[in-house]
N, CA and C atoms as a LAMMPS dump frame, in Angstrom:
ITEM: TIMESTEP
0
ITEM: NUMBER OF ATOMS
699
ITEM: BOX BOUNDS ff ff ff
-5.0000000000000000e+02 5.0000000000000000e+02
-5.0000000000000000e+02 5.0000000000000000e+02
-5.0000000000000000e+02 5.0000000000000000e+02
ITEM: ATOMS id mol type element x y z
1 1 1 N 0.848 -1.197 0
2 1 2 C 0 0 0
3 1 3 C 0.885 1.25 0
4 2 1 N 0.579 2.189 -0.888
5 2 2 C 1.361 3.418 -0.967
6 2 3 C 1.137 4.258 0.284
7 3 1 N 2.181 4.925 0.79
8 3 2 C 2.003 5.769 1.978
9 3 3 C 1.093 6.953 1.661
10 4 1 N 0.381 7.444 2.688
11 4 2 C -0.49 8.607 2.505
12 4 3 C 0.36 9.834 2.168
13 5 1 N -0.164 10.725 1.315
14 5 2 C 0.585 11.95 0.998
15 5 3 C 0.846 12.774 2.252
16 6 1 N 1.885 13.589 2.212
17 6 2 C 2.163 14.488 3.331
18 6 3 C 0.979 15.419 3.553
19 7 1 N 0.649 15.648 4.803
20 7 2 C -0.488 16.504 5.149
21 7 3 C -0.109 17.97 4.963
22 8 1 N -0.822 18.649 4.065
23 8 2 C -0.592 20.066 3.816
24 8 3 C -1.653 20.949 4.468
25 9 1 N -2.797 20.352 4.786
26 9 2 C -3.894 21.117 5.386
27 9 3 C -4.702 20.205 6.293
28 10 1 N -5.316 20.797 7.3
29 10 2 C -6.193 20.067 8.213
30 10 3 C -7.527 20.798 8.263
31 11 1 N -8.61 20.05 8.092
32 11 2 C -9.945 20.622 8.236
33 11 3 C -10.603 20.02 9.466
34 12 1 N -11.44 20.818 10.113
35 12 2 C -12.062 20.402 11.371
36 12 3 C -13.577 20.524 11.287
37 13 1 N -14.261 19.552 11.847
38 13 2 C -15.655 19.706 12.22
39 13 3 C -15.716 20.738 13.351
40 14 1 N -16.882 21.313 13.612
41 14 2 C -17 22.318 14.684
42 14 3 C -17.587 21.707 15.964
43 15 1 N -18.903 21.496 16.012
44 15 2 C -19.538 20.992 17.215
45 15 3 C -19.084 19.592 17.579
46 16 1 N -18.656 19.4 18.826
47 16 2 C -18.17 18.115 19.284
48 16 3 C -16.701 17.89 18.998
49 17 1 N -16.112 18.755 18.188
50 17 2 C -14.697 18.643 17.833
51 17 3 C -13.916 19.828 18.369
52 18 1 N -14.38 21.035 18.056
53 18 2 C -13.73 22.245 18.557
54 18 3 C -14.448 22.809 19.778
55 19 1 N -15.769 22.706 19.798
56 19 2 C -16.555 23.344 20.853
57 19 3 C -17.763 22.506 21.211
58 20 1 N -18.323 22.798 22.394
59 20 2 C -19.524 22.115 22.85
60 20 3 C -20.386 23.093 23.642
61 21 1 N -21.687 22.821 23.686
62 21 2 C -22.571 23.645 24.502
63 21 3 C -22.202 23.484 25.972
64 22 1 N -22.411 24.578 26.748
65 22 2 C -22.024 24.543 28.154
66 22 3 C -22.981 25.361 29.004
67 23 1 N -23.482 24.808 30.145
68 23 2 C -23.131 23.49 30.67
69 23 3 C -23.835 22.326 29.955
70 24 1 N -25.005 22.559 29.344
71 24 2 C -25.667 21.549 28.521
72 24 3 C -26.806 22.228 27.785
73 25 1 N -27.301 21.58 26.755
74 25 2 C -28.479 22.108 26.055
75 25 3 C -29.636 22.262 27.037
76 26 1 N -29.846 21.242 27.87
77 26 2 C -30.968 21.287 28.808
78 26 3 C -30.874 22.425 29.798
79 27 1 N -29.678 22.699 30.322
80 27 2 C -29.517 23.817 31.252
81 27 3 C -29.822 25.144 30.557
82 28 1 N -29.342 25.327 29.354
83 28 2 C -29.565 26.581 28.645
84 28 3 C -31.038 26.741 28.275
85 29 1 N -31.669 25.656 27.867
86 29 2 C -33.095 25.708 27.548
87 29 3 C -33.924 26.004 28.802
88 30 1 N -33.566 25.386 29.931
89 30 2 C -34.318 25.604 31.165
90 30 3 C -34.178 27.043 31.66
91 31 1 N -32.967 27.602 31.545
92 31 2 C -32.762 29.001 31.94
93 31 3 C -33.613 29.936 31.096
94 32 1 N -33.655 29.683 29.788
95 32 2 C -34.461 30.521 28.903
96 32 3 C -35.949 30.348 29.207
97 33 1 N -36.38 29.123 29.465
98 33 2 C -37.792 28.854 29.755
99 33 3 C -38.232 29.559 31.031
100 34 1 N -37.343 29.61 32.033
101 34 2 C -37.693 30.244 33.307
102 34 3 C -38.024 31.719 33.128
103 35 1 N -37.429 32.355 32.126
104 35 2 C -37.72 33.767 31.87
105 35 3 C -39.154 33.977 31.403
106 36 1 N -39.788 32.891 30.931
107 36 2 C -41.178 32.972 30.477
108 36 3 C -42.116 32.271 31.454
109 37 1 N -41.636 32.06 32.684
110 37 2 C -42.485 31.477 33.709
111 37 3 C -42.607 29.975 33.644
112 38 1 N -41.808 29.324 32.787
113 38 2 C -41.85 27.861 32.685
114 38 3 C -40.794 27.316 33.653
115 39 1 N -41.189 27.074 34.891
116 39 2 C -40.222 26.729 35.931
117 39 3 C -40.185 25.243 36.243
118 40 1 N -41.017 24.462 35.567
119 40 2 C -41.023 23.019 35.813
120 40 3 C -40.244 22.279 34.726
121 41 1 N -39.443 23.013 33.956
122 41 2 C -38.664 22.391 32.886
123 41 3 C -37.329 21.915 33.452
124 42 1 N -37.185 20.626 33.611
125 42 2 C -35.977 20.04 34.188
126 42 3 C -34.877 19.954 33.125
127 43 1 N -33.654 20.43 33.439
128 43 2 C -32.58 20.4 32.441
129 43 3 C -32.305 19.014 31.864
130 44 1 N -32.27 17.989 32.717
131 44 2 C -31.998 16.636 32.226
132 44 3 C -33.1 16.158 31.275
133 45 1 N -34.35 16.489 31.62
134 45 2 C -35.471 16.101 30.763
135 45 3 C -35.399 16.826 29.426
136 46 1 N -35.081 18.12 29.466
137 46 2 C -34.969 18.877 28.219
138 46 3 C -33.823 18.375 27.353
139 47 1 N -32.727 17.987 27.977
140 47 2 C -31.619 17.412 27.212
141 47 3 C -32.061 16.138 26.51
142 48 1 N -32.799 15.276 27.217
143 48 2 C -33.296 14.041 26.606
144 48 3 C -34.284 14.338 25.488
145 49 1 N -35.156 15.311 25.719
146 49 2 C -36.127 15.671 24.687
147 49 3 C -35.435 16.209 23.437
148 50 1 N -34.438 17.057 23.652
149 50 2 C -33.696 17.597 22.513
150 50 3 C -32.988 16.477 21.759
151 51 1 N -32.337 15.575 22.501
152 51 2 C -31.616 14.473 21.862
153 51 3 C -32.557 13.607 21.034
154 52 1 N -33.772 13.358 21.556
155 52 2 C -34.745 12.551 20.814
156 52 3 C -35.201 13.277 19.55
157 53 1 N -35.442 14.582 19.662
158 53 2 C -35.851 15.357 18.494
159 53 3 C -34.741 15.407 17.449
160 54 1 N -33.502 15.516 17.935
161 54 2 C -32.355 15.558 17.023
162 54 3 C -32.203 14.238 16.276
163 55 1 N -32.344 13.125 16.994
164 55 2 C -32.221 11.815 16.362
165 55 3 C -33.332 11.57 15.35
166 56 1 N -34.509 12.151 15.598
167 56 2 C -35.664 11.923 14.718
168 56 3 C -35.746 12.92 13.567
169 57 1 N -34.81 13.863 13.498
170 57 2 C -34.887 14.899 12.467
171 57 3 C -34.826 14.285 11.074
172 58 1 N -35.513 14.911 10.144
173 58 2 C -35.54 14.418 8.764
174 58 3 C -35.47 15.614 7.825
175 59 1 N -34.506 15.613 6.935
176 59 2 C -34.368 16.735 6.007
177 59 3 C -33.967 18.023 6.694
178 60 1 N -33.216 17.914 7.781
179 60 2 C -32.809 19.099 8.547
180 60 3 C -31.791 19.9 7.738
181 61 1 N -32.111 21.17 7.454
182 61 2 C -31.233 21.972 6.578
183 61 3 C -30.507 23.095 7.328
184 62 1 N -30.591 23.107 8.649
185 62 2 C -29.903 24.088 9.491
186 62 3 C -30.418 25.515 9.296
187 63 1 N -31.592 25.659 8.708
188 63 2 C -32.203 26.981 8.592
189 63 3 C -32.822 27.37 9.932
190 64 1 N -33.146 28.645 10.058
191 64 2 C -33.81 29.112 11.281
192 64 3 C -35.129 28.376 11.488
193 65 1 N -35.848 28.118 10.388
194 65 2 C -37.128 27.42 10.472
195 65 3 C -36.943 25.99 10.976
196 66 1 N -35.873 25.34 10.518
197 66 2 C -35.611 23.967 10.962
198 66 3 C -35.294 23.936 12.458
199 67 1 N -34.491 24.905 12.927
200 67 2 C -34.196 24.978 14.357
201 67 3 C -35.465 25.276 15.158
202 68 1 N -36.346 26.11 14.618
203 68 2 C -37.593 26.43 15.326
204 68 3 C -38.442 25.176 15.524
205 69 1 N -38.494 24.332 14.501
206 69 2 C -39.259 23.091 14.626
207 69 3 C -38.641 22.178 15.68
208 70 1 N -37.311 22.127 15.713
209 70 2 C -36.626 21.261 16.671
210 70 3 C -36.866 21.732 18.111
211 71 1 N -36.785 23.041 18.32
212 71 2 C -37.03 23.59 19.659
213 71 3 C -38.486 23.366 20.057
214 72 1 N -39.422 23.531 19.102
215 72 2 C -40.842 23.306 19.394
216 72 3 C -41.084 21.857 19.825
217 73 1 N -40.405 20.918 19.176
218 73 2 C -40.521 19.515 19.578
219 73 3 C -39.98 19.309 20.992
220 74 1 N -38.871 19.959 21.294
221 74 2 C -38.267 19.803 22.615
222 74 3 C -39.199 20.306 23.711
223 75 1 N -39.895 21.422 23.451
224 75 2 C -40.774 22.021 24.453
225 75 3 C -42.239 21.626 24.273
226 76 1 N -42.512 20.648 23.449
227 76 2 C -43.901 20.248 23.177
228 76 3 C -44.657 19.954 24.477
229 77 1 N -45.815 20.64 24.629
230 77 2 C -46.647 20.448 25.822
231 77 3 C -46.256 21.299 27
232 78 1 N -45.147 22.044 26.887
233 78 2 C -44.679 22.851 28.014
234 78 3 C -45.025 24.328 27.87
235 79 1 N -45.328 24.767 26.65
236 79 2 C -45.654 26.188 26.458
237 79 3 C -46.554 26.338 25.238
238 80 1 N -47.264 27.481 25.177
239 80 2 C -48.167 27.708 24.042
240 80 3 C -47.399 28.354 22.887
241 81 1 N -48.116 28.627 21.793
242 81 2 C -47.471 29.114 20.58
243 81 3 C -46.763 30.439 20.734
244 82 1 N -47.433 31.417 21.375
245 82 2 C -46.838 32.742 21.504
246 82 3 C -45.573 32.697 22.352
247 83 1 N -45.644 32.012 23.48
248 83 2 C -44.47 31.879 24.332
249 83 3 C -43.388 31.095 23.611
250 84 1 N -43.784 30.05 22.893
251 84 2 C -42.822 29.233 22.161
252 84 3 C -42.046 30.032 21.138
253 85 1 N -42.72 30.941 20.425
254 85 2 C -42.045 31.765 19.42
255 85 3 C -41.023 32.693 20.071
256 86 1 N -41.422 33.334 21.161
257 86 2 C -40.512 34.256 21.85
258 86 3 C -39.354 33.496 22.485
259 87 1 N -39.647 32.318 23.035
260 87 2 C -38.606 31.492 23.645
261 87 3 C -37.588 31.064 22.592
262 88 1 N -38.083 30.65 21.435
263 88 2 C -37.156 30.24 20.377
264 88 3 C -36.279 31.407 19.93
265 89 1 N -36.865 32.584 19.76
266 89 2 C -36.085 33.738 19.31
267 89 3 C -34.943 34.033 20.281
268 90 1 N -35.222 33.932 21.586
269 90 2 C -34.182 34.168 22.578
270 90 3 C -33.102 33.1 22.544
271 91 1 N -33.514 31.852 22.388
272 91 2 C -32.546 30.761 22.326
273 91 3 C -31.683 30.847 21.071
274 92 1 N -32.306 31.177 19.961
275 92 2 C -31.555 31.263 18.703
276 92 3 C -30.454 32.317 18.811
277 93 1 N -30.777 33.424 19.432
278 93 2 C -29.781 34.481 19.615
279 93 3 C -28.726 34.054 20.632
280 94 1 N -29.148 33.388 21.688
281 94 2 C -28.189 32.991 22.725
282 94 3 C -27.142 32.031 22.19
283 95 1 N -27.554 31.087 21.367
284 95 2 C -26.609 30.11 20.837
285 95 3 C -25.717 30.684 19.737
286 96 1 N -25.929 31.936 19.395
287 96 2 C -25.05 32.599 18.431
288 96 3 C -23.807 33.161 19.109
289 97 1 N -23.762 33.119 20.44
290 97 2 C -22.692 33.808 21.169
291 97 3 C -21.92 32.862 22.089
292 98 1 N -20.742 33.276 22.44
293 98 2 C -19.783 32.422 23.134
294 98 3 C -20.248 31.961 24.506
295 99 1 N -21.159 32.711 25.145
296 99 2 C -21.579 32.358 26.502
297 99 3 C -22.266 30.99 26.565
298 100 1 N -22.769 30.506 25.428
299 100 2 C -23.456 29.212 25.401
300 100 3 C -22.522 28.058 25.042
301 101 1 N -21.226 28.361 24.889
302 101 2 C -20.294 27.357 24.388
303 101 3 C -18.994 27.375 25.183
304 102 1 N -18.238 26.31 25.06
305 102 2 C -16.865 26.32 25.558
306 102 3 C -15.989 25.511 24.593
307 103 1 N -14.73 25.894 24.516
308 103 2 C -13.762 25.16 23.711
309 103 3 C -13.263 23.955 24.49
310 104 1 N -12.982 22.869 23.795
311 104 2 C -12.306 21.75 24.43
312 104 3 C -10.871 22.182 24.737
313 105 1 N -10.297 21.701 25.827
314 105 2 C -8.971 22.193 26.247
315 105 3 C -7.835 21.877 25.279
316 106 1 N -8.016 20.892 24.401
317 106 2 C -6.938 20.548 23.468
318 106 3 C -6.974 21.36 22.178
319 107 1 N -7.962 22.259 22.042
320 107 2 C -8.159 22.959 20.775
321 107 3 C -7.066 23.992 20.493
322 108 1 N -6.92 24.966 21.378
323 108 2 C -5.958 26.043 21.114
324 108 3 C -4.526 25.545 20.969
325 109 1 N -4.034 24.644 21.852
326 109 2 C -2.669 24.151 21.643
327 109 3 C -2.469 23.494 20.28
328 110 1 N -3.473 22.73 19.829
329 110 2 C -3.342 22.064 18.531
330 110 3 C -3.345 23.068 17.385
331 111 1 N -4.261 24.029 17.426
332 111 2 C -4.333 25.02 16.348
333 111 3 C -3.07 25.877 16.301
334 112 1 N -2.594 26.269 17.476
335 112 2 C -1.364 27.078 17.511
336 112 3 C -0.173 26.284 16.987
337 113 1 N -0.095 24.995 17.333
338 113 2 C 0.997 24.162 16.848
339 113 3 C 0.95 23.98 15.34
340 114 1 N -0.229 23.771 14.797
341 114 2 C -0.369 23.617 13.353
342 114 3 C -0.021 24.908 12.627
343 115 1 N -0.439 26.037 13.203
344 115 2 C -0.122 27.32 12.568
345 115 3 C 1.39 27.56 12.558
346 116 1 N 2.069 27.201 13.632
347 116 2 C 3.526 27.366 13.667
348 116 3 C 4.218 26.53 12.588
349 117 1 N 3.622 25.409 12.254
350 117 2 C 4.201 24.545 11.235
351 117 3 C 3.802 24.982 9.826
352 118 1 N 2.97 26.003 9.712
353 118 2 C 2.556 26.493 8.399
354 118 3 C 1.507 25.637 7.729
355 119 1 N 0.788 24.84 8.51
356 119 2 C -0.261 23.983 7.954
357 119 3 C -1.536 24.806 7.763
358 120 1 N -2.111 24.747 6.576
359 120 2 C -3.379 25.437 6.327
360 120 3 C -4.485 24.744 7.104
361 121 1 N -5.456 25.54 7.565
362 121 2 C -6.573 24.981 8.324
363 121 3 C -7.894 25.584 7.866
364 122 1 N -8.949 24.774 7.962
365 122 2 C -10.292 25.229 7.612
366 122 3 C -11.299 24.468 8.462
367 123 1 N -12.526 24.946 8.467
368 123 2 C -13.634 24.269 9.14
369 123 3 C -14.605 23.776 8.077
370 124 1 N -15.058 22.536 8.213
371 124 2 C -16.143 21.996 7.385
372 124 3 C -17.22 21.532 8.353
373 125 1 N -18.341 22.239 8.395
374 125 2 C -19.325 21.973 9.445
375 125 3 C -20.75 22.019 8.928
376 126 1 N -21.562 21.089 9.41
377 126 2 C -23.002 21.184 9.228
378 126 3 C -23.521 22.153 10.287
379 127 1 N -23.749 23.391 9.89
380 127 2 C -24.113 24.46 10.827
381 127 3 C -24.906 25.502 10.045
382 128 1 N -25.202 26.61 10.688
383 128 2 C -25.926 27.69 10.018
384 128 3 C -25.063 28.943 9.977
385 129 1 N -25.676 30.064 9.577
386 129 2 C -24.875 31.269 9.344
387 129 3 C -24.424 31.97 10.628
388 130 1 N -24.682 31.374 11.79
389 130 2 C -24.16 31.924 13.044
390 130 3 C -22.731 31.461 13.336
391 131 1 N -22.249 30.466 12.608
392 131 2 C -20.981 29.85 13
393 131 3 C -19.79 30.792 12.902
394 132 1 N -19.654 31.528 11.82
395 132 2 C -18.47 32.367 11.655
396 132 3 C -18.375 33.414 12.761
397 133 1 N -19.499 34.048 13.095
398 133 2 C -19.496 35.023 14.182
399 133 3 C -19.14 34.38 15.506
400 134 1 N -19.626 33.171 15.732
401 134 2 C -19.31 32.46 16.969
402 134 3 C -17.819 32.135 17.041
403 135 1 N -17.243 31.695 15.93
404 135 2 C -15.803 31.406 15.916
405 135 3 C -14.998 32.671 16.189
406 136 1 N -15.456 33.805 15.701
407 136 2 C -14.769 35.07 15.984
408 136 3 C -14.814 35.368 17.475
409 137 1 N -15.988 35.215 18.089
410 137 2 C -16.123 35.505 19.517
411 137 3 C -15.258 34.573 20.367
412 138 1 N -15.088 33.347 19.899
413 138 2 C -14.303 32.369 20.645
414 138 3 C -12.808 32.483 20.36
415 139 1 N -12.435 33.417 19.49
416 139 2 C -11.024 33.633 19.186
417 139 3 C -10.418 32.612 18.253
418 140 1 N -11.249 31.929 17.457
419 140 2 C -10.755 30.878 16.567
420 140 3 C -10.685 31.283 15.101
421 141 1 N -11.44 32.281 14.7
422 141 2 C -11.613 32.564 13.276
423 141 3 C -10.295 32.8 12.553
424 142 1 N -9.35 33.453 13.191
425 142 2 C -8.095 33.8 12.517
426 142 3 C -7.217 32.583 12.22
427 143 1 N -7.505 31.462 12.825
428 143 2 C -6.722 30.257 12.533
429 143 3 C -7.068 29.67 11.165
430 144 1 N -8.269 29.985 10.657
431 144 2 C -8.788 29.254 9.512
432 144 3 C -8.773 30.081 8.225
433 145 1 N -8.28 29.451 7.159
434 145 2 C -8.304 30.085 5.84
435 145 3 C -9.711 30.126 5.283
436 146 1 N -10.552 29.192 5.721
437 146 2 C -11.912 29.127 5.199
438 146 3 C -12.817 28.458 6.224
439 147 1 N -14.08 28.846 6.223
440 147 2 C -15.095 28.187 7.038
441 147 3 C -16.214 27.777 6.088
442 148 1 N -16.317 26.488 5.851
443 148 2 C -17.266 25.946 4.88
444 148 3 C -18.491 25.436 5.648
445 149 1 N -19.582 26.199 5.604
446 149 2 C -20.773 25.919 6.403
447 149 3 C -21.873 25.364 5.494
448 150 1 N -22.45 24.244 5.887
449 150 2 C -23.427 23.557 5.037
450 150 3 C -24.593 24.456 4.642
451 151 1 N -25.119 25.243 5.59
452 151 2 C -26.279 26.074 5.284
453 151 3 C -25.95 27.125 4.225
454 152 1 N -24.744 27.659 4.28
455 152 2 C -24.371 28.725 3.348
456 152 3 C -24.028 28.178 1.964
457 153 1 N -23.426 27 1.895
458 153 2 C -23.054 26.446 0.587
459 153 3 C -24.13 25.518 0.035
460 154 1 N -25.117 25.166 0.864
461 154 2 C -26.222 24.338 0.399
462 154 3 C -25.89 22.867 0.258
463 155 1 N -24.806 22.422 0.885
464 155 2 C -24.378 21.021 0.792
465 155 3 C -23.949 20.554 2.18
466 156 1 N -24.61 19.551 2.757
467 156 2 C -24.201 19.061 4.083
468 156 3 C -23.223 17.903 3.98
469 157 1 N -22.429 17.713 5.029
470 157 2 C -21.713 16.451 5.178
471 157 3 C -22.742 15.34 5.399
472 158 1 N -22.529 14.135 4.927
473 158 2 C -21.281 13.576 4.412
474 158 3 C -21.073 13.698 2.906
475 159 1 N -21.836 14.557 2.227
476 159 2 C -21.646 14.695 0.781
477 159 3 C -20.186 15.015 0.458
478 160 1 N -19.641 14.341 -0.52
479 160 2 C -18.254 14.603 -0.917
480 160 3 C -18.101 15.99 -1.523
481 161 1 N -19.208 16.591 -1.945
482 161 2 C -19.131 17.902 -2.611
483 161 3 C -18.669 19.008 -1.658
484 162 1 N -19.091 18.943 -0.392
485 162 2 C -18.673 19.997 0.534
486 162 3 C -17.181 19.858 0.848
487 163 1 N -16.687 18.633 0.878
488 163 2 C -15.252 18.427 1.076
489 163 3 C -14.469 18.899 -0.154
490 164 1 N -14.997 18.591 -1.334
491 164 2 C -14.33 19.028 -2.57
492 164 3 C -14.27 20.548 -2.641
493 165 1 N -15.341 21.206 -2.189
494 165 2 C -15.362 22.668 -2.189
495 165 3 C -14.292 23.216 -1.239
496 166 1 N -14.168 22.609 -0.075
497 166 2 C -13.141 23.052 0.873
498 166 3 C -11.744 22.851 0.299
499 167 1 N -11.527 21.726 -0.362
500 167 2 C -10.235 21.464 -0.994
501 167 3 C -9.91 22.527 -2.045
502 168 1 N -10.923 22.87 -2.837
503 168 2 C -10.736 23.9 -3.863
504 168 3 C -10.41 25.251 -3.241
505 169 1 N -11.118 25.614 -2.197
506 169 2 C -10.894 26.909 -1.548
507 169 3 C -9.519 26.977 -0.883
508 170 1 N -9.072 25.854 -0.343
509 170 2 C -7.755 25.817 0.3
510 170 3 C -6.625 25.782 -0.732
511 171 1 N -6.938 25.32 -1.934
512 171 2 C -5.9 25.162 -2.948
513 171 3 C -4.968 24.008 -2.64
514 172 1 N -5.518 22.963 -1.986
515 172 2 C -4.727 21.798 -1.589
516 172 3 C -5.434 20.547 -2.121
517 173 1 N -4.693 19.598 -2.72
518 173 2 C -5.326 18.363 -3.197
519 173 3 C -5.992 17.606 -2.058
520 174 1 N -7.108 16.95 -2.368
521 174 2 C -7.873 16.246 -1.337
522 174 3 C -7.015 15.252 -0.561
523 175 1 N -6.147 14.519 -1.264
524 175 2 C -5.345 13.499 -0.604
525 175 3 C -4.342 14.029 0.388
526 176 1 N -4.035 15.332 0.309
527 176 2 C -3.071 15.954 1.223
528 176 3 C -3.767 16.698 2.358
529 177 1 N -5.086 16.479 2.516
530 177 2 C -5.861 17.128 3.581
531 177 3 C -6.303 16.074 4.589
532 178 1 N -6.093 16.362 5.857
533 178 2 C -6.589 15.521 6.948
534 178 3 C -7.83 16.175 7.523
535 179 1 N -8.952 15.448 7.52
536 179 2 C -10.173 15.974 8.139
537 179 3 C -10.364 15.336 9.5
538 180 1 N -10.704 16.148 10.487
539 180 2 C -10.866 15.698 11.865
540 180 3 C -12.291 16.003 12.325
541 181 1 N -12.981 14.99 12.827
542 181 2 C -14.329 15.204 13.328
543 181 3 C -14.758 14.059 14.218
544 182 1 N -15.96 14.177 14.803
545 182 2 C -16.417 13.178 15.774
546 182 3 C -17.528 12.28 15.254
547 183 1 N -17.958 12.467 14.004
548 183 2 C -19.034 11.647 13.458
549 183 3 C -18.47 10.603 12.498
550 184 1 N -18.696 9.314 12.765
551 184 2 C -18.194 8.285 11.858
552 184 3 C -18.72 8.429 10.434
553 185 1 N -19.972 8.891 10.301
554 185 2 C -20.57 9.016 8.969
555 185 3 C -20.221 10.358 8.336
556 186 1 N -20.582 11.451 9.005
557 186 2 C -20.401 12.776 8.409
558 186 3 C -18.933 13.121 8.212
559 187 1 N -18.102 12.781 9.181
560 187 2 C -16.687 13.161 9.126
561 187 3 C -15.8 12.03 8.605
562 188 1 N -15.948 10.838 9.152
563 188 2 C -15.1 9.735 8.73
564 188 3 C -15.39 9.272 7.316
565 189 1 N -16.608 8.751 7.101
566 189 2 C -16.972 8.231 5.786
567 189 3 C -17.025 9.34 4.745
568 190 1 N -17.553 10.508 5.134
569 190 2 C -17.648 11.615 4.193
570 190 3 C -16.291 12.067 3.693
571 191 1 N -15.339 12.202 4.596
572 191 2 C -13.994 12.648 4.217
573 191 3 C -13.308 11.623 3.325
574 192 1 N -13.39 10.351 3.707
575 192 2 C -12.733 9.311 2.912
576 192 3 C -13.321 9.224 1.51
577 193 1 N -14.645 9.365 1.398
578 193 2 C -15.287 9.297 0.082
579 193 3 C -14.821 10.431 -0.825
580 194 1 N -14.431 11.553 -0.21
581 194 2 C -13.947 12.705 -0.983
582 194 3 C -12.456 12.623 -1.265
583 195 1 N -11.804 11.562 -0.783
584 195 2 C -10.371 11.407 -1.007
585 195 3 C -9.498 12.028 0.056
586 196 1 N -10.11 12.568 1.128
587 196 2 C -9.361 13.13 2.239
588 196 3 C -8.791 12 3.103
589 197 1 N -7.761 12.303 3.849
590 197 2 C -7.387 11.471 4.982
591 197 3 C -8.349 11.821 6.126
592 198 1 N -8.582 10.898 7.042
593 198 2 C -9.569 11.137 8.096
594 198 3 C -9.034 10.713 9.452
595 199 1 N -9.402 11.48 10.477
596 199 2 C -9.122 11.129 11.869
597 199 3 C -10.414 11.301 12.645
598 200 1 N -10.907 10.22 13.211
599 200 2 C -12.162 10.248 13.96
600 200 3 C -11.849 10.494 15.428
601 201 1 N -12.357 11.601 15.963
602 201 2 C -12.032 12.029 17.324
603 201 3 C -12.958 11.359 18.333
604 202 1 N -12.35 10.643 19.271
605 202 2 C -13.091 10.012 20.369
606 202 3 C -12.369 10.36 21.66
607 203 1 N -12.795 11.412 22.323
608 203 2 C -12.098 11.864 23.529
609 203 3 C -12.337 10.945 24.72
610 204 1 N -13.432 10.198 24.713
611 204 2 C -13.692 9.298 25.836
612 204 3 C -12.721 8.133 25.788
613 205 1 N -12.478 7.545 26.962
614 205 2 C -11.535 6.433 27.062
615 205 3 C -12.086 5.2 26.363
616 206 1 N -11.183 4.327 25.952
617 206 2 C -11.599 3.078 25.327
618 206 3 C -10.678 2.709 24.187
619 207 1 N -10.771 1.468 23.701
620 207 2 C -9.913 1.038 22.597
621 207 3 C -10.242 1.806 21.322
622 208 1 N -9.218 2.053 20.516
623 208 2 C -9.4 2.814 19.279
624 208 3 C -8.758 2.071 18.122
625 209 1 N -9.333 2.263 16.922
626 209 2 C -8.703 1.692 15.742
627 209 3 C -7.691 2.693 15.172
628 210 1 N -7.066 2.357 14.067
629 210 2 C -5.998 3.19 13.537
630 210 3 C -6.431 4.557 13.077
631 211 1 N -7.717 4.736 12.755
632 211 2 C -8.201 6.033 12.286
633 211 3 C -8.607 6.931 13.449
634 212 1 N -8.855 6.37 14.602
635 212 2 C -9.383 7.123 15.738
636 212 3 C -8.272 7.765 16.559
637 213 1 N -8.574 8.947 17.079
638 213 2 C -7.643 9.659 17.954
639 213 3 C -8.386 10.064 19.224
640 214 1 N -7.629 10.243 20.309
641 214 2 C -8.246 10.598 21.579
642 214 3 C -8.115 12.051 21.941
643 215 1 N -7.342 12.811 21.148
644 215 2 C -7.099 14.218 21.44
645 215 3 C -6.63 14.906 20.164
646 216 1 N -6.866 16.209 20.088
647 216 2 C -6.358 16.963 18.943
648 216 3 C -4.841 17.071 18.964
649 217 1 N -4.21 16.785 20.11
650 217 2 C -2.753 16.752 20.157
651 217 3 C -2.21 15.7 19.193
652 218 1 N -2.993 14.649 18.956
653 218 2 C -2.567 13.59 18.044
654 218 3 C -2.575 14.053 16.59
655 219 1 N -3.374 15.086 16.283
656 219 2 C -3.353 15.654 14.928
657 219 3 C -1.991 16.272 14.665
658 220 1 N -1.523 17.063 15.617
659 220 2 C -0.215 17.688 15.467
660 220 3 C 0.878 16.628 15.382
661 221 1 N 0.758 15.584 16.199
662 221 2 C 1.741 14.502 16.163
663 221 3 C 1.726 13.802 14.809
664 222 1 N 0.532 13.642 14.239
665 222 2 C 0.434 12.989 12.934
666 222 3 C 1.077 13.845 11.846
667 223 1 N 0.852 15.148 11.899
668 223 2 C 1.475 16.053 10.923
669 223 3 C 2.991 16.043 11.1
670 224 1 N 3.445 16.123 12.341
671 224 2 C 4.887 16.097 12.606
672 224 3 C 5.506 14.783 12.159
673 225 1 N 4.791 13.679 12.396
674 225 2 C 5.301 12.381 11.999
675 225 3 C 5.417 12.236 10.506
676 226 1 N 4.423 12.738 9.777
677 226 2 C 4.458 12.658 8.32
678 226 3 C 5.612 13.489 7.774
679 227 1 N 5.856 14.653 8.382
680 227 2 C 6.94 15.515 7.939
681 227 3 C 8.292 14.85 8.186
682 228 1 N 8.436 14.254 9.382
683 228 2 C 9.693 13.581 9.715
684 228 3 C 9.946 12.4 8.792
685 229 1 N 8.878 11.66 8.486
686 229 2 C 9 10.5 7.608
687 229 3 C 9.46 10.924 6.215
688 230 1 N 8.94 12.069 5.746
689 230 2 C 9.332 12.556 4.437
690 230 3 C 10.83 12.871 4.401
691 231 1 N 11.348 13.506 5.473
692 231 2 C 12.758 13.879 5.507
693 231 3 C 13.638 12.646 5.589
694 232 1 N 13.193 11.622 6.32
695 232 2 C 13.966 10.385 6.434
696 232 3 C 14.047 9.68 5.103
697 233 1 N 12.891 9.652 4.409
698 233 2 C 12.856 8.972 3.115
699 233 3 C 13.588 9.764 2.052
């Protein structure tokens, strides 16, 4: 088997890879609901309701309307239409800003290390038009040459087309790009189908296969290893 090409660029998924909601979707939903007098909304229950609605989604296009339907499902039976509309508007705005999110601790060291090595970086994410502003607030935007958002380009992962578009924008061949994400289908299978190299991020403990990594520090190690191997050869 021929060795993989040297990594010239790294692309990242966003949610679950670079950042996560904090302290949880349910806590943020319950805080917002309390402002409208809905005080019996338990954070753990709302988290479960959201997760069930997310798993059952069909044709989700990351539009504001799609998010409104998802939030309505989560709060079904807990509030009426008028309150539901106002509650959604507040939540939609809240999740556009850094206060609803936190970075994983391995993110900044990895991005800074890759930038020092001159590796191009981009984001490929199934998200909406709030993502770029959120990355700016979190201090991440300047690391990336491009942010390829499914809602804005009209193509979601795992379609190979969104990966091909990112490759074109970066000016780097697909085979020389490593994509990092936490979804086996959207990130792993999607990246490989587009000709990218792939690293599936699993931060929780447990056995891993050769494609899986436990930290973004391993991305930098993989880039460094490929570079060292090239010089040896």
